[in-house]
Structure formats: structure tokens, C-alpha cells
C-alpha positions in Angstrom: -26.7 -47.5 -113.4 -24.8 -44.4 -112.2 -21.3 -44.7 -110.7 -20.9 -44.2 -107.0 -19.9 -40.7 -106.0 -16.3 -40.2 -104.9 -16.0 -38.1 -101.7 -13.1 -36.3 -100.1 -10.9 -38.3 -97.8 -12.0 -38.5 -94.2 -10.8 -35.7 -92.0 -9.8 -33.1 -94.6 -10.9 -29.5 -94.3 -12.4 -28.1 -97.6 -13.8 -24.6 -98.2 -16.4 -24.0 -100.9 -18.4 -20.8 -101.6 -19.7 -19.0 -99.6 -17.5 -20.1 -96.7 -14.4 -20.1 -98.8 -14.5 -16.3 -98.9 -14.4 -16.2 -95.1 -11.4 -18.6 -95.2 -9.7 -16.3 -97.7 -10.5 -13.2 -95.6 -9.0 -14.9 -92.4 -5.9 -16.1 -94.2 -5.1 -12.7 -95.7 -5.7 -11.0 -92.3 -3.1 -13.3 -90.7 -0.6 -12.8 -93.5 -0.8 -9.0 -93.7 1.0 -8.1 -90.4 3.9 -10.2 -91.4 4.2 -8.5 -94.8 4.0 -5.1 -93.2 6.9 -6.2 -90.9 9.2 -7.0 -93.9 8.7 -10.8 -94.0 9.0 -12.3 -97.5 7.1 -15.2 -99.0 8.7 -18.6 -99.2 6.9 -21.4 -101.2 7.9 -25.0 -100.3 7.0 -28.5 -101.4 4.2 -30.3 -99.4 6.4 -33.4 -99.2 10.0 -33.7 -97.9 12.6 -36.4 -97.1 11.2 -38.2 -94.1 14.5 -37.8 -92.3 14.0 -34.0 -92.2 11.1 -34.4 -89.8 12.7 -37.2 -87.8 15.7 -35.0 -87.1 13.9 -31.7 -87.1 10.7 -32.3 -85.2 11.8 -35.1 -82.9 11.4 -38.8 -82.6 9.6 -38.5 -79.2 6.8 -36.4 -80.6 3.4 -37.7 -81.4 3.8 -35.9 -84.8 6.7 -38.1 -85.8 5.8 -41.3 -84.0 2.1 -41.5 -84.8 0.8 -38.8 -87.1 3.0 -38.5 -90.2 1.8 -39.5 -93.7 4.9 -41.4 -95.0 5.3 -43.3 -98.2 8.0 -44.5 -100.6 8.3 -43.0 -104.1 9.2 -45.1 -107.2 12.8 -44.7 -106.4 12.5 -46.3 -103.0 13.0 -42.9 -101.2 11.0 -42.3 -98.0 8.9 -39.1 -98.3 6.5 -37.5 -95.9 3.7 -35.0 -96.4 4.7 -32.0 -94.3 3.2 -32.1 -90.8 4.5 -28.6 -89.9 6.3 -25.7 -91.5 9.5 -24.8 -89.7 11.6 -27.8 -90.5 11.0 -27.3 -94.3 11.7 -23.6 -94.1 15.0 -24.3 -92.3 16.0 -26.9 -94.9 15.4 -24.4 -97.7 17.3 -21.7 -95.9 20.3 -24.0 -95.5 20.0 -25.4 -99.1 19.7 -22.0 -100.8 22.2 -20.2 -98.5 19.8 -17.6 -97.3 21.6 -17.7 -93.9 24.8 -16.4 -95.6 23.2 -13.0 -96.4 21.5 -10.3 -94.3 20.3 -11.5 -90.9 17.8 -12.1 -89.7 16.2 -14.0 -92.6 12.5 -13.1 -92.3 10.0 -15.4 -94.2 6.3 -16.1 -94.2 4.4 -19.0 -95.7 0.8 -20.3 -96.0 -0.6 -23.6 -97.1 -1.7 -27.2 -96.3 -0.2 -29.5 -93.7 -1.0 -33.1 -92.9 -1.3 -35.2 -89.8 -3.0 -38.6 -89.4 -5.1 -37.6 -86.4 -8.5 -38.6 -85.2 -10.7 -36.1 -87.0 -12.9 -33.8 -84.9 -14.0 -30.2 -84.8 -10.9 -28.0 -85.3 -8.6 -31.0 -85.8 -8.1 -32.2 -89.3 -5.9 -34.6 -91.3 -5.3 -31.8 -93.8 -5.3 -28.4 -92.2 -4.1 -24.9 -93.2 -1.6 -22.6 -91.5 0.0 -19.2 -91.8 3.5 -19.2 -90.4 6.6 -16.9 -90.1 10.2 -17.6 -89.3 12.9 -15.1 -88.2 16.3 -16.8 -88.5 19.8 -15.7 -87.5 19.7 -13.5 -84.4 19.2 -14.3 -80.7 17.5 -11.1 -79.8 14.5 -10.9 -77.3 13.1 -8.0 -79.3 12.6 -10.4 -82.3 10.8 -12.8 -80.0 8.4 -9.9 -79.0 8.0 -8.8 -82.6 7.0 -12.3 -83.7 4.4 -12.6 -81.0 3.1 -9.1 -81.8 2.7 -10.0 -85.5 0.5 -13.0 -84.6 -1.5 -10.8 -82.1 -2.0 -8.1 -84.7 -3.5 -10.7 -87.1 -6.0 -11.8 -84.5 -6.9 -8.2 -83.6 -7.3 -7.2 -87.2 -10.1 -9.8 -87.4 -11.7 -8.4 -84.3 -11.0 -11.5 -82.1 -11.1 -10.7 -78.4 -11.8 -13.9 -76.5 -8.3 -15.3 -76.6 -5.3 -15.2 -74.4 -1.6 -15.4 -75.0 0.2 -18.1 -72.8 3.9 -17.6 -72.4 6.9 -19.5 -71.0 10.6 -20.2 -71.5 12.1 -23.6 -72.1 15.6 -22.2 -71.4 18.9 -22.8 -73.0 20.9 -26.1 -73.1 22.4 -25.8 -69.7 19.1 -24.8 -68.1 17.4 -27.8 -69.6 20.2 -30.1 -68.6 19.9 -29.0 -64.9 16.1 -29.4 -65.0 16.3 -32.8 -66.8 18.3 -34.4 -63.9 15.6 -33.6 -61.4 12.8 -34.3 -63.8 14.1 -37.8 -64.6 14.4 -38.5 -60.9 10.8 -37.5 -60.4 9.5 -39.5 -63.4 11.3 -42.6 -62.0 8.9 -42.5 -59.0 5.9 -42.7 -61.3 4.2 -45.9 -62.5 4.2 -45.5 -66.3 3.0 -47.8 -69.0 5.7 -49.0 -71.5 4.9 -46.5 -74.3 4.9 -43.5 -71.9 8.1 -44.6 -70.3 9.8 -44.9 -73.8 8.6 -41.3 -74.6 10.0 -40.1 -71.3 13.4 -41.6 -72.2 13.5 -39.7 -75.5 12.3 -36.4 -74.0 11.0 -36.3 -70.4 9.4 -32.9 -71.1 6.8 -34.7 -73.3 5.0 -35.9 -70.2 3.9 -32.4 -69.5 2.1 -32.5 -72.8 0.2 -35.7 -72.0 -3.6 -35.0 -72.2 -4.7 -38.0 -70.1 -6.1 -36.9 -66.7 -4.1 -39.5 -64.8 -0.9 -38.1 -66.3 -1.9 -34.5 -65.6 -2.4 -35.5 -62.0 0.9 -37.5 -61.9 2.9 -34.6 -63.3 1.2 -31.9 -61.2 4.1 -31.9 -58.7 6.9 -32.3 -61.2 9.8 -29.8 -61.2 9.2 -26.9 -63.6 11.8 -25.8 -66.1 11.1 -22.1 -65.4 12.6 -22.6 -61.9 15.9 -23.8 -63.5 16.5 -21.0 -65.9 20.1 -19.8 -65.7 21.0 -16.1 -65.6 21.2 -15.6 -69.4 17.9 -17.5 -70.1 16.1 -15.6 -67.4 17.3 -12.2 -68.5 16.3 -13.0 -72.1 12.8 -14.0 -71.0 12.5 -10.9 -68.8 13.3 -8.7 -71.8 10.7 -10.4 -73.9 8.1 -9.7 -71.3 9.3 -6.1 -71.0 8.9 -5.6 -74.7 5.4 -7.2 -74.7 4.4 -4.9 -71.8 5.7 -1.9 -73.8 3.5 -2.9 -76.7 0.5 -3.5 -74.4 0.2 -7.1 -75.4 -1.2 -9.0 -72.4 -0.1 -12.5 -71.5 -0.3 -15.1 -68.8 2.6 -17.3 -67.7 2.2 -21.1 -68.2 5.3 -22.9 -66.8 3.9 -26.3 -67.8 3.7 -25.4 -71.5 5.7 -27.7 -73.8 4.2 -27.5 -77.3 4.1 -30.6 -79.5 7.5 -30.3 -81.2 10.9 -31.1 -79.8 12.9 -28.2 -81.4 11.5 -25.5 -79.1 14.0 -23.7 -76.8 13.8 -20.4 -74.9 10.7 -18.3 -75.5 7.7 -20.4 -76.2 4.0 -19.3 -76.6 0.5 -20.3 -77.5 -2.7 -18.4 -78.3 -5.7 -20.1 -76.7 -9.4 -19.2 -77.6 -12.0 -19.7 -74.9 -14.9 -20.6 -77.2 -13.3 -23.6 -79.0 -13.5 -26.3 -76.4 -10.9 -29.0 -76.4 -9.2 -27.7 -79.6 -8.6 -24.3 -78.2 -5.2 -23.5 -79.6 -5.4 -21.1 -82.5 -1.7 -20.6 -83.0 1.7 -20.8 -81.3 5.4 -21.0 -81.7 8.7 -20.3 -80.1 12.5 -20.2 -80.4 14.5 -23.1 -81.8 18.2 -22.5 -81.1 19.6 -25.9 -82.2 17.4 -26.7 -85.2 19.6 -25.4 -88.0 22.7 -27.2 -86.7 20.7 -30.4 -86.3 19.7 -30.2 -90.0 23.3 -29.7 -91.2 23.5 -25.9 -91.2 25.2 -23.2 -89.1 24.6 -22.8 -85.4 22.1 -20.0 -85.8 19.0 -19.2 -83.7 15.5 -18.7 -84.9 12.0 -18.1 -83.8 8.6 -18.5 -85.5 5.0 -19.4 -85.3 2.2 -21.3 -87.0 -1.4 -20.0 -86.9 -4.2 -22.4 -87.7 -6.4 -20.8 -90.3 -9.1 -23.4 -89.8 -9.3 -22.8 -86.0 -9.1 -19.0 -86.4 -12.0 -19.1 -88.7 -14.0 -21.2 -86.2 -13.0 -18.7 -83.5 -14.2 -15.8 -85.6 -17.5 -17.5 -86.3 -17.9 -18.4 -82.6 -17.4 -14.7 -81.8 -19.8 -13.7 -84.6 -17.3 -11.4 -86.3 -17.3 -12.9 -89.7 -19.7 -11.1 -91.9 -22.1 -12.9 -94.2 -21.1 -10.2 -96.7 -17.4 -11.3 -96.7 -17.7 -11.6 -100.5 -19.9 -9.0 -102.1 -19.9 -7.9 -105.7 -19.9 -4.2 -106.3 -22.1 -4.5 -109.3 -24.3 -7.2 -110.9 -25.2 -6.5 -114.6 -28.3 -8.0 -116.2 -28.1 -7.8 -120.0 -31.3 -8.3 -122.0 -30.4 -9.4 -125.5 -27.2 -10.0 -127.5 -26.3 -6.3 -128.0 -26.7 -5.7 -124.2 -24.6 -8.7 -123.4 -21.8 -7.4 -125.6 -21.9 -4.0 -123.8 -22.1 -5.7 -120.4 -18.8 -7.5 -121.1 -17.1 -4.2 -122.0 -18.5 -2.4 -118.9 -17.4 -5.3 -116.7 -13.9 -5.3 -118.2 -13.4 -1.6 -117.6 -14.8 -1.6 -114.1 -12.7 -4.7 -113.1 -9.6 -2.9 -114.4 -10.5 -0.1 -112.0 -10.6 -2.6 -109.1 -14.3 -3.2 -108.9 -15.9 -6.6 -108.5 -18.4 -7.1 -111.2 -20.6 -10.1 -112.2 -22.8 -10.6 -115.3 -26.0 -12.6 -115.5 -25.3 -15.3 -118.1 -27.6 -17.9 -119.6 -30.3 -15.5 -121.0 -32.5 -15.7 -118.0 -35.6 -13.5 -117.8 -35.4 -10.3 -115.8 -37.3 -11.7 -112.8 -35.0 -14.8 -112.6 -31.9 -12.7 -113.0 -33.0 -10.3 -110.2 -33.4 -13.3 -107.9 -29.9 -14.4 -108.7 -28.6 -10.9 -108.1 -30.2 -10.9 -104.7 -28.6 -14.2 -103.7 -25.1 -13.1 -104.8 -25.3 -10.2 -102.3 -24.3 -7.7 -104.9 -24.3 -4.1 -103.6 -25.8 -2.7 -106.8 -27.6 -4.0 -109.9 -28.2 -2.5 -113.3 -30.5 -3.8 -116.1 -29.1 -3.3 -119.6 -31.7 -3.3 -122.4 -32.3 -1.4 -125.6 -33.4 1.8 -124.0 -30.3 1.9 -121.7 -28.1 1.3 -124.7 -29.7 4.0 -126.7 -29.5 6.6 -123.9 -26.1 5.3 -122.4 -27.9 5.6 -119.1 -28.8 2.9 -116.5 -30.9 2.8 -113.4 -28.4 1.9 -110.6 -30.3 0.1 -107.9 -28.9 -0.2 -104.3 -30.0 -3.7 -103.3 -30.2 -3.1 -99.6 -32.2 0.1 -99.7 -34.0 -0.5 -102.9 -33.3 3.1 -104.0 -32.4 3.7 -107.7 -30.7 6.6 -109.5 -30.1 7.4 -113.2 -26.4 7.1 -114.0 -24.5 7.5 -117.2 -22.7 4.2 -118.1 -19.4 6.1 -118.5 -19.8 7.4 -114.9 -20.7 4.1 -113.2 -17.3 3.8 -111.5 -17.9 7.0 -109.5 -21.1 5.6 -107.9 -19.9 2.2 -106.9 
């Protein structure tokens, strides 16, 4: 009796061929604009001290109160699988003294993140993100650059059916003035106990409540944008001016809160119109007090997280991910041991020159190997037998057109 198959845990996103090549293509496209802007890679652990997220992300957030994967290690320490990227990056910047050098510190990362959510299309318990952080300067031009980097990644993929939503959550004094009136308004509402407790921790969280009754209840609540002081308003106006200069379109959304408590000032989200309820494909904002809250200097920062899973879904929904996302340049079919030996040498040389080359292993017949070559989507195919070895010449077949041409083995690279 065979053992029962073990399956992946519920709610994780996995990518296997052929779709994994599309995932890789999307991830690389989102990373490339950051690299071109001088951001450097940072690799971090997927689990951290639980206190990092409690202090960094915020006790009032659903992420901390409901969605974290937390466990004790053998030493009795409370650890949590990372639910987002910024807090861990900031911890590393402080720990390794990166904030003591040239500012701003500009970093990018990519990897898995974890939230115990109800799985559905575009919302997973393990998901993938590309993120950047610019830490150390409070300059509206950096805000605009960060937004532009995300936008460039989407545009490089060919995405068009998305919009950039923009707001400002102001500085400390702006939020304090707004909080007074917001709390007074919330006191007039009939809230359940859990919602009332969330409001005590952070009344802004009620703007992020997805229940229709709460959306209606908060529809007339005072908006933070109307309480921005002179400095916050001027900063936000400069961000919009820079975006206008770069011809990056946006819409103002004064009710945007985002799901993490550390956001201040410029805050943004990219929303795709074809993804239904899970329409956010990325977002971020400024976090002026986060470093100090984690034991570091009082330095400002701004960053974003882009959801690779959702961006891939968006690209598929728009029909812009090619089925040929992974295509070999050449598929070699060796007939016999001597041909297999030569095929390995040809493949090694062409791969060294940057070509993608596959070999038909397993001593299949010619007909079977051609079927495999067709399924791989290889651009060209050559059959390598005794006559080809004797003449050092192969018939290079273009798989889409069916046309063939005689090519010297030593010249293959020129024709691929």
C-alpha cells in the first residue's frame, strides 16, 4: 500500500514550469528599475524577533493582531515569520550601522512573506514581494523617485490598466490635530467591542475597515488631508509637482490608510482594475518615526512593496505575458554516443556565449526527440548524427517557420 501524498500547506503560492518562468520574468522586471536607480541588494532572514513587528508594524493592525505566524524556538524566544519587509530592513540598517554612512541608504529586496489570511485569488499565506527602501533624508524628490521606480517596473511589463492612488498622512502635529476631531466623530458611532478597541489604538484604522456598514459609518468622518499643516502640505505639493514633471498620472485618495501603522506623509497604492477585490498590486509610503521606534536615530525613510503574485495575475489578465517567456535558443538531438559527446561540447561553448541550449537525453528516437523539442518551445533544433559529425555541418531548423539551413558547427552561435 502506497503512502499518502504530502501536499503543500493550504494558501501558499507555488510556481512550477512553465509558469515559473513568467514569475521570474515579472520579478526581474520589478527589480531592474531599482538597480538602475542605484539601490543595492539586502538579504534578510525570513523570521525575526516578534517584538520587531509589534513595535514596527503596530499593535492595532490586522497584520500584528490576527495574521502573524508566531512561534517559540527551543530557547523560548518568540519569533515570527516576516509579514512585511520594511521593519526587517530598518532593523538591519540600525544593527549594521548603515545609517552612519552616506545618506540616503538605498536598498532593494525580494522574497517570501507570510500572513495567516483566508486564502483566495491574489491573497496567499505565503506570498512574494519586491521592495525598496530609501532611508535618511526627508526630501519630496525621493518620494517621487520611489513612486517612479515602481511605476517603471509596471510599465516595463506592459501593464496599462492600473492607477496610482496618492495621499498624505501628514506629520505628527497634523495627525494630532486630526485625531482630536476624528476621535470625537468615532465616539458618535455604535461600534462593536473589537472595532472600538482598534479605534483606541489607532482611529485611522477604521478608514481601512472593509465592511460595508463601516464604510458607510466613516463616509462623513473628518479627513486627515484637511488637517495638513504648512510643512506637510508643501511637502505633498512638491511630490505631486515632481510626479507631474515625470508625467506619472495619479488620483488623490484622502481616505487611504494602508495596512501598517508606521506610514506618515506621502502614502500611495497601485490598483489594477482587472483583479477584483484583491486589486492592490503594490504600495508604500514614508515612515518618519519608524527608525526611532526600533531604537535607532530619528531618520526619515520611504519605500514600497510590490506583490509579485498579483502583478503576475495582472499581466495575465491583460494578456501581456507571452507563452514563450522561457524559450531555448537551441535544442540538440544527438544520435549515438559520439554525437552525445559532441553535443555536450557544443552546448557548453554556446552556453558560455550566453545562449540557452538544451540536449535530448535518454536515447530517444528521432521522432520522439522532435516532439519533445516542439514542446519545449525551442527556437531552433539540430540533429547530430554520424554524417553531421563527419562534415562538421548541421541542418539548423527554425521551429516556427520550418525552414532549414546548412550551418557549420563552429558557426552556430552566429545564426542563433
